[in-house]
N, C-alpha and C positions, 0 to 999 in steps of 0.2 A: 628532383621534383620538390618544390616547395609547397607542401600541403596546405600551409596557412594562407597562401596567396590564391588558391584555387576556389572558385565559386562552386564547382561541380565536377563530378568524374562520370563520364559517359561510358558505360561498360559494353557497349554494342556498337561498333562501327565496322564498315567493311572496306578492305582494300580490294577494289574492283579492277584496277589496271595496273600492269607492271611498268617498270621504267622503260621498257621496250614497246609499250603500247599494247601489250597483250591483255586481252580481257578474260576474266575467269567465267563469264557466261557467254553462250553463243548469241548471235544477233537476235534471233527470234525471241528467246527467253529475256534477253536484256531489254528489248523494245517493249514486250508485253508487260514486264514488270515496271518499267518507267510509266506506262499508261495507267497501270493498276494504282500506283502510289501518286499519280499526277505529280511527277518530279518536276521541279523548276530549277533552273540553273545548271550548274556542272554535275552531270551524273558520274563522271569518271575522274575525279580529282586524283592526282598523284599523291603518293605518301607525303612528299614534301609539301604539297598544297594542303593536305590534311592537317599536318603539324602547324602550318602558319595559321590555318583557319581556327583551330582549337587554342592556339597561343593568343590570338587576338581576343578570344572570348574568355581568357584566363580559365580554361577548362582542361582537364586531361581526358584522354580517350584510350580505351582498350580497342586495338585494331587487329583484324585478322582476314584471312582469305578463307575460302571454303573448297576443300579438295574433294571433288566428287567425279574424279576422272573415269573411274570404272563405269559409272552409271551415265555420265554425259558425253564422254570422249574428249572433253575439254580440259587442258591443263590449268591448274590453278595459278594465281600469282604465287611466285615461290615463297615458302615460309622463311627462308633465309633472307630474302629482300625485305620482308616485313620486319623482321627482327632487327636487321642492321639499320633500317630507317628509324625504328623506335630507338635504338642505341644512340643514333646521331641527333635524336630529338627527345632525349630522356626526360625533359622537363614537361612534356605534354603527351608522349605516346607510350602506351604499355602494350608489348607484344603478346598476342596469343598466336597459336598456330592451328593448322587443321591438317589431319592425316585421314585419307580415305580408309575406312576400316577394312576394306577388302585388300588392302596392301599386305595383310598378314604379318609374318614376323619381321619382314623388311620395314613395315610401317612402325612396328613397336620399336625397332632399333633406331629408327629415325626420330621417333618422339623423344626417346631418352637423350639423343644427341642434341636435339633442339633445346631441351631443358639445360643440359650440362654445358654445352658450348655456345649457345645463342641467347640463353637467359629467358626463354619464353615463360610466361606465367600461367598459361592455361591453354585449353584446346577447344575448338569450336566443332560441334557436330551438328549436321543438318540431316536428321534421318529421312525426311521426305525426298530430298534431292539426292542424297547418297544411296537411298533405297535399301535400309535396314531396320530392323527392330532393335532399339537400344539394349533390350534384355536378351538378345540372341547370343548365347555364350560362345557360339562358334565364330563370331565375327569380331566384336570390338572389346572383349574382356581383356585381352592382353594389353591393349591400349590403357584400359582403366587401371590395370595393376600398376603401369608405370606412373600414371597420373597421381593415383593415390600415394604411391611410394615417394614420389618427388614433392608432394605437397602442393601441386599445381591444381588447376581448377578445370572441370569439365562443364562446358556450356552447351546446352542442347536447344535447339530450335524446337519449339512446341506450337501446336495448333495449325490452323490453316497457313498457307504461305502464298505471298504474292507472286513468287516464282512460278511461272506456268499458268498463272491465272489469265484466262482469255485465249489461250492457245488450245487448239483441238486436243482433247484428251487431257488437258492440264500439262501438256508437254511430257506425258508419261509418268508424271509425279503423283505418288499415291499418298493421300493424306493420312491413312491409317498408321503410318509409321511414327507420327508425331504426336500421338496421345501421350500425355505426361505420365499416365499410369504405367507405361512401360519403363519409364525412369525410376519408378518407385522400386522395381526390382533391383535396379542398379544400385540404388541407395541403400538397400537392404543388404546386397551381396558385398558392398564395399563401404562399410559403416564409417570410415574415416575420409571418404572421398567428398571434396567440396564440389557442389553441383549448383549451377545456375539453370533454371528453367526460363528460357527466353520467350518474351512477348506475353501479352494476354492471350491465353491459350484456347481461343474459340475453336471448336464448340465445347471444349473440356476445361472451362474455367474452374469449375468446382473441383474437378479432379486435381488440378495444379495446386489449388488452395490446400486440399487435403494432404497432398504429398509434402508440400513445404511446412505445413503445420506439424505433421507427424514425424518427418525425418530431420533431425538437427542439422544436417550438413546441406540442406536444399534450400536455395534462395530463388527469388523470382525477379527478373528484370522487366521493365515497363516499355521495352522498345517496340517499334514497328507499328504502333497505334498512336494516333493523336489522344492525349488523355481525355478529351471531351467525349470520346467513345468508350471509355473504360466501363465495364459492367459494375453496377453498384456494389456487388459483394467483393470485388477486387479493392475498391476504394475503402470499404468497411475493414477488410483485413489489414490493408497497408497502414490504416490508421490505428490499429489495435493489436491483435495477435501477432502479425508479421511485420511490425514497425521497424524491427531490427534486421529484417531479412528481405526487404524489398529495395530494389536498386534502380537508379535512373539509367535509362539506355534510349537512345534515339533510333537507331538503325540508319544513321547517316551513311552514304548520301541520299538514300531514298526519302528519309525524313530527317529534317534539319533539327539540331538541338534548339534553335531559335523558336521554330514553330512549336516544338514539344514543351518547352519551358513556358511559353506565352499561354498555352492551353492548360498546363498544370497549374498555373496560378489561379485558374478559376475553380479548381477542385476544392471541396471542403476538407482539405488535409490539415491537421492540427499544426500550429506553429512550431511545437516541440518535435514534431515528426519530420517536417520538410527538410531540415539539414541532415537528418539520417538518410533519407531517401536520395537526396542530391549528391551527398559526398561521404558522410561518416560510415555508412554500412559498407560501401565499396572500398574505402580506404582500409577498413579493418580486414575485409575478406582478402583484399590483395596484399595484405602485409605491409602496408604503408604506414601503419601506426601500430602501437603496442595493443594486444588483444584487451 
């Protein structure tokens, strides 16, 4: 990966379909989320198509699936497939994995194997879809131990989710799990764990800002929302106290980097801060540059 040639690093993209055509979401949730995000174009690009898409834009992308099989009954896109595609497209794709926290000790062993044998750089958690509180010691703490020990990254969905929006009962997804204050406990219990709070954390934006300001290892990505809808306090903190801890993320394919970047240009972000958000902070966090 030639960091000098990259214009941006997108830290939040989804592998939603496997090489065999298997989708990580059932049809109802997939259709509803597409309507929620007003998705245009190809909602189910293959990993090879994603690599070509980002290569054309001179961007790199962190890519992952979401393993929520215990809660949804749907198998995820295989982590190994994501990692292998990233290895084959190492100039633009950076592999994260996802382990259903209810897989217990088997999930912990698999997480270590994914790091040691497949080179994954982090793990995605979606507490709402997976149905767990991040600070429940009986569920995911074994995974956090491996992530902290291996120096990889834990990325948590926070705030409301478009998954289940518009489906009766929200598709059974409970928003309470995604309050970023639950992740504050994780950051306190694992002080060397590197954490990303994904998305503007509506309706808990101030909580997310407080956690990221207080805990050195906690960062915020800006994915899942058009920047024109960012709350003013998020823009203020990105410009000042958190200028070294805020990261560009799109949520591709539901939100494209093209749309995100066009709207980002309209924000009153300082010229000295823009390159930090778009590339430099992520490069440092991902170990692509010297600290």
